[in-house]
Structure formats: structure tokens, C-alpha cells
C-alpha positions as CSV (number, residue, x, y, z in Angstrom):
1,X,-8.0,16.2,9.4
2,X,-9.4,15.1,12.8
3,X,-8.3,11.5,14.0
4,X,-12.1,10.3,13.6
5,X,-12.1,11.8,9.8
6,X,-8.7,9.9,9.3
7,X,-9.9,6.5,10.7
8,X,-13.4,6.9,8.9
9,X,-11.8,7.3,5.5
10,X,-8.9,4.6,6.3
11,X,-11.7,2.0,7.3
12,X,-13.7,2.7,3.9
13,X,-10.5,2.3,1.7
14,X,-9.6,-0.8,3.8
15,X,-12.8,-2.4,3.2
16,X,-12.8,-1.6,-0.5
17,X,-9.4,-3.1,-0.8
18,X,-10.3,-6.4,1.2
19,X,-13.5,-6.8,-0.7
20,X,-12.3,-5.7,-4.1
21,X,-10.8,-9.1,-5.2
22,X,-14.2,-10.7,-4.4
23,X,-15.9,-7.8,-6.4
24,X,-13.4,-8.0,-9.5
25,X,-15.0,-10.3,-11.6
26,X,-18.5,-8.4,-11.4
27,X,-16.6,-5.3,-11.9
28,X,-14.9,-6.4,-15.0
29,X,-18.1,-7.9,-16.5
30,X,-19.9,-4.7,-16.2
31,X,-16.9,-2.5,-17.4
32,X,-15.9,-4.7,-20.3
33,X,-19.0,-6.9,-21.3
34,X,-20.9,-5.8,-24.5
35,X,-24.0,-6.4,-22.6
36,X,-23.7,-3.1,-20.9
37,X,-24.6,-1.1,-23.7
38,X,-28.1,-2.9,-24.1
39,X,-29.8,-1.7,-20.7
40,X,-32.7,-4.0,-19.5
41,X,-36.0,-2.6,-19.1
42,X,-36.5,-0.5,-15.9
43,X,-39.6,1.3,-14.5
44,X,-40.2,4.6,-16.3
45,X,-42.0,7.8,-15.2
46,X,-42.5,10.9,-17.5
47,X,-43.4,14.4,-16.1
48,X,-43.9,17.4,-18.1
49,X,-43.6,21.1,-17.1
50,X,-44.8,23.7,-19.2
51,X,-43.2,27.0,-19.2
52,X,-44.7,29.5,-21.3
53,X,-45.9,27.2,-24.0
54,X,-42.6,25.1,-24.1
55,X,-42.8,21.5,-22.6
56,X,-39.8,20.5,-20.5
57,X,-39.7,16.7,-20.0
58,X,-38.4,14.7,-17.2
59,X,-38.0,11.1,-17.9
60,X,-37.4,9.5,-14.4
61,X,-36.1,5.8,-14.0
62,X,-37.0,3.9,-11.0
63,X,-39.5,6.6,-9.9
64,X,-40.3,4.5,-6.7
65,X,-36.9,4.1,-5.6
66,X,-36.5,5.0,-1.9
67,X,-32.7,4.9,-1.4
68,X,-32.4,8.7,-1.4
69,X,-29.8,8.1,-4.2
70,X,-30.8,10.7,-7.1
71,X,-28.9,10.8,-10.2
72,X,-29.5,13.9,-12.4
73,X,-28.8,14.9,-15.9
74,X,-29.7,18.4,-16.5
75,X,-28.5,19.1,-20.1
76,X,-30.3,17.3,-23.0
77,X,-27.1,17.7,-25.3
78,X,-25.0,15.3,-23.1
79,X,-25.6,11.8,-23.9
80,X,-22.5,9.5,-22.9
81,X,-23.5,10.1,-19.3
82,X,-27.2,9.0,-19.8
83,X,-26.0,5.7,-21.4
84,X,-23.3,5.2,-18.7
85,X,-26.0,5.8,-15.8
86,X,-28.5,3.5,-17.7
87,X,-26.1,0.7,-17.4
88,X,-25.5,1.3,-13.7
89,X,-29.3,1.0,-13.0
90,X,-28.9,-2.6,-14.4
91,X,-27.2,-3.4,-11.4
92,X,-27.7,-1.0,-8.5
93,X,-30.4,1.0,-7.0
94,X,-31.2,4.7,-7.2
95,X,-33.7,7.1,-9.2
96,X,-32.4,8.8,-12.4
97,X,-33.8,11.9,-13.8
98,X,-33.1,13.0,-17.1
99,X,-34.0,16.4,-18.4
100,X,-35.1,16.5,-22.2
101,X,-35.7,19.5,-24.2
102,X,-35.1,19.2,-28.0
103,X,-31.7,18.0,-27.4
104,X,-30.4,21.3,-26.5
105,X,-28.2,22.2,-23.6
106,X,-30.4,25.4,-23.0
107,X,-34.0,25.8,-22.5
108,X,-35.7,28.4,-24.3
109,X,-38.6,29.4,-26.6
110,X,-40.3,32.5,-28.4
111,X,-43.5,33.7,-26.9
112,X,-43.8,36.5,-29.7
113,X,-41.1,37.6,-32.3
114,X,-39.5,39.9,-29.9
115,X,-40.3,38.4,-26.5
116,X,-38.4,35.3,-25.6
117,X,-36.4,33.4,-23.0
118,X,-33.4,31.5,-22.8
119,X,-31.5,29.9,-19.7
120,X,-29.1,27.3,-18.5
121,X,-31.0,24.8,-16.6
122,X,-28.1,24.3,-14.3
123,X,-27.8,28.0,-13.6
124,X,-31.2,28.7,-11.8
125,X,-31.0,27.5,-8.2
126,X,-30.5,30.9,-6.7
127,X,-32.0,34.4,-7.7
128,X,-28.6,35.8,-8.7
129,X,-28.1,32.8,-10.8
130,X,-31.5,33.3,-12.5
131,X,-30.6,36.9,-13.2
132,X,-27.1,36.0,-14.8
133,X,-28.2,33.2,-16.9
134,X,-31.4,35.2,-18.3
135,X,-29.2,38.3,-18.7
136,X,-26.4,36.2,-20.4
137,X,-28.9,35.3,-23.1
138,X,-30.8,38.7,-23.4
139,X,-33.7,37.2,-21.9
140,X,-34.2,38.9,-18.5
141,X,-37.5,40.5,-17.6
142,X,-39.0,40.3,-14.0
143,X,-41.8,38.1,-15.5
144,X,-39.3,35.7,-16.8
145,X,-37.2,35.6,-13.7
146,X,-40.5,34.9,-11.8
147,X,-41.4,32.0,-14.1
148,X,-37.9,30.3,-14.1
149,X,-37.9,30.6,-10.2
150,X,-41.1,28.9,-10.0
151,X,-39.6,26.2,-12.5
152,X,-36.3,25.9,-10.3
153,X,-38.5,25.5,-7.4
154,X,-40.4,22.5,-8.9
155,X,-37.0,21.0,-9.6
156,X,-35.7,21.2,-6.0
157,X,-38.9,21.0,-3.9
158,X,-40.7,18.2,-6.0
159,X,-38.2,16.3,-8.1
160,X,-35.4,16.1,-5.6
161,X,-37.4,16.6,-2.5
162,X,-36.5,12.9,-1.2
163,X,-32.6,13.2,-2.3
164,X,-30.2,12.3,0.3
165,X,-27.4,12.5,-2.1
166,X,-27.4,14.2,-5.6
167,X,-25.1,12.5,-8.2
168,X,-25.0,14.8,-11.1
169,X,-23.9,13.1,-14.4
170,X,-22.4,15.7,-17.0
171,X,-20.3,15.3,-20.4
172,X,-18.2,18.2,-21.4
173,X,-16.4,19.4,-24.7
174,X,-12.7,20.3,-25.2
175,X,-13.5,23.9,-23.8
176,X,-14.0,22.7,-20.1
177,X,-12.0,20.5,-17.8
178,X,-10.4,20.2,-14.4
179,X,-7.7,22.5,-15.3
180,X,-10.0,25.7,-15.3
181,X,-10.3,25.1,-11.5
182,X,-6.4,25.3,-10.9
183,X,-5.1,28.2,-9.1
184,X,-5.2,31.4,-11.4
185,X,-7.8,30.0,-13.6
186,X,-11.4,31.0,-14.2
187,X,-13.2,28.8,-11.6
188,X,-10.4,28.7,-9.1
189,X,-12.4,30.4,-6.4
190,X,-15.0,27.4,-6.5
191,X,-12.0,25.0,-5.7
192,X,-10.8,24.3,-2.1
193,X,-8.8,21.3,-2.9
194,X,-7.7,19.5,-6.4
195,X,-6.2,16.3,-7.1
196,X,-5.0,16.1,-10.6
197,X,-3.5,12.7,-12.0
198,X,-2.1,13.8,-15.2
199,X,-2.3,10.0,-16.2
200,X,-5.9,10.8,-16.5
201,X,-7.9,13.2,-18.8
202,X,-8.3,16.6,-17.1
203,X,-11.9,16.3,-18.8
204,X,-12.7,13.2,-16.7
205,X,-13.2,14.1,-12.8
206,X,-15.3,14.1,-9.7
207,X,-16.6,17.3,-8.3
208,X,-17.7,16.9,-4.7
209,X,-18.7,18.9,-1.6
210,X,-17.9,16.4,1.2
211,X,-14.2,16.3,2.1
212,X,-14.4,12.6,3.0
213,X,-15.7,12.1,-0.6
214,X,-12.6,13.9,-2.0
215,X,-10.1,12.0,0.1
216,X,-11.5,8.7,-1.1
217,X,-11.3,9.4,-4.8
218,X,-8.1,11.2,-4.4
219,X,-6.7,8.0,-2.7
220,X,-7.6,5.9,-5.7
221,X,-5.9,8.2,-8.0
222,X,-9.0,9.9,-9.7
223,X,-9.1,13.5,-10.7
224,X,-11.3,15.1,-8.1
225,X,-12.2,18.7,-6.8
226,X,-13.4,19.6,-3.6
227,X,-15.8,22.5,-3.7
228,X,-14.9,25.5,-1.7
229,X,-17.0,26.5,1.2
230,X,-17.6,29.8,-0.2
231,X,-18.0,29.1,-4.0
232,X,-19.1,31.7,-6.6
233,X,-23.0,31.7,-6.7
234,X,-23.6,30.9,-10.2
235,X,-26.9,29.3,-9.7
236,X,-25.7,26.0,-10.1
237,X,-27.0,22.8,-8.6
238,X,-23.8,22.1,-6.7
239,X,-24.0,25.5,-4.9
240,X,-27.7,24.9,-4.1
241,X,-26.7,21.5,-2.5
242,X,-23.9,22.8,-0.6
243,X,-26.2,25.5,0.9
244,X,-28.7,23.0,1.8
245,X,-26.0,20.5,3.3
246,X,-27.1,18.0,0.8
247,X,-24.0,15.6,-0.3
248,X,-23.2,16.3,-4.1
249,X,-21.1,14.4,-6.3
250,X,-20.8,15.5,-10.0
251,X,-19.3,12.7,-12.5
252,X,-18.0,14.7,-15.4
253,X,-16.4,13.2,-18.5
254,X,-15.4,14.1,-21.9
255,X,-18.4,13.4,-24.4
256,X,-17.6,9.8,-25.7
257,X,-15.8,8.6,-22.9
258,X,-18.0,6.0,-22.1
259,X,-15.8,3.6,-20.4
260,X,-14.2,6.3,-18.3
261,X,-17.5,7.7,-17.1
262,X,-18.9,4.1,-16.4
263,X,-16.0,3.2,-14.4
264,X,-16.4,6.3,-12.4
265,X,-19.9,5.5,-11.6
266,X,-19.2,1.8,-10.8
267,X,-16.5,3.3,-8.4
268,X,-19.0,5.5,-7.0
269,X,-21.4,2.7,-6.2
270,X,-18.5,0.6,-4.4
271,X,-17.9,3.9,-2.1
272,X,-21.8,4.0,-1.6
273,X,-21.9,0.3,-0.7
274,X,-19.2,0.9,1.9
275,X,-20.8,3.8,3.5
276,X,-24.0,1.8,3.9
277,X,-22.1,-1.1,5.4
278,X,-20.5,1.4,8.2
279,X,-23.8,2.6,8.9
280,X,-25.5,-0.6,9.7
């Protein structure tokens, strides 16, 4: 680690430590008050994308926000993260985009009884990713690939065009956790570094592409993964952001772990606040 990088992260952590006592009342109120489960009204905009007769909807909270902070929920069957992020928007700025499609993880439809398409909306941000996800659902055709590519470009070039940091919010089930990124595990190639605090659930973790972000959350004792510089091209938004040099943070939590995910979102907000102070 360079001296400058070390000093930068030290200053961020020091500022957080010094100011945390003043913020503690607000933090505890937000985290433990029953009021947080009843989000106040925010501005909304809904956009619809028609893909071969199937309507994919995007519900956008605070569509006019100009901070460059964009939260994104890509899977319509992951609901705890939506509630937790809605609560954050009661008190902090940022735009939140929620993909909605029949309550399903996948997007798909039948154009004829034998001609159909299915794909994972978080696996379409490279040509190879589009090929893999369509192939895995036995939906690959040249025409389907073209249509899904155009859809993915709508997401990146329109919905995310002003994003200066992408904050993905996801929920997982029992089959997916930080442990799958450990050495000799299925996703080990995608992890440059891992901090695993076994006092926390392996299902609750940050996944980041900036070393400074990794060091910050590691210092605070959270589970966190730093994406490798050469991750497997699975077409995911994290790989796309790395290629485009867009800071990316995924806040991942087990479905139902509302308090854990809300705490992680709040911790991210404190981090962003300190970054902005250093840049003033």
C-alpha cells in the first residue's frame, strides 16, 4: 500500500471515529426505530421497456437526484434490500432504480410455444455474458442475443448514464455466500482479497472494486470482498463497472436480514459523507 493510500484511509477512519459519537443517536434511531419500516413519500418515476412483448418496468426513486449515487436492485424476487434501501432514502440523497418483472429473478417470455427467451438481468453486460445466460436457459438465438444486448445498453447508457458510483443491493438464499469466494471455491478467481469475520453471517457482505473501500469496511470488521483485476467475465454489472472504472459496491445480505442490510447501508452512507468532506 502506498503512503498516500494509507494516509487517506487512515484519515477517513479517524474522521468517522471522531464524529461517530455525534452521529450515534441518529444512527440508533434509524436502525432501531419502528418508523424506518414506513418510508416517507419520495419522488417516483416509472419507465417501461418492452422486450418481445414482455414489459420490464423500472421504478425510479428520486429520479432528479444529481449526486451520481445510484442504487440498483436487479432481481425482482429480492425484497429485503428494497425495503432497506427505501428506508435509507428517507434520510440520505441518491437515486434508487428497482427492476420489476413478475416478482421473478429472471426475465423471460414466450413468443411462440417453441420460441422463447430467458435470462438473468445481472448477466447481460458483456457479449459473452449474454451468450452464457441465454445458453444456460436454452434460449440462445442470434436474434435473442441482439435484443438482449440492446436492452443491456438501455440500462447502462440510459438508466446508469450519470452514475458516479453504483451501489447494487442484493439478497441471497442459503446457497450463496462469501464462502464461495474463498480459495479453491467456485468464485475464487473473482476475489483479489477477502476479509471474513466469522462473527457475522457469511451471507452478509460487501463486494467492492476499489481497494480503499475494501480497507475501510475491513477495518470496521465487516465481511468484504475486493474484486480481482481480472474477474471471470460473467456479464455481471460488477465486471462492467470494473471495465468502465466506475466505483461499484454490492451490499449483499441474506433474504430477511433487514437489520443487517440496513446497518450496512448506513455504514456506507457514513463512508460517502466522509469522502465528500475530504473532497471539499
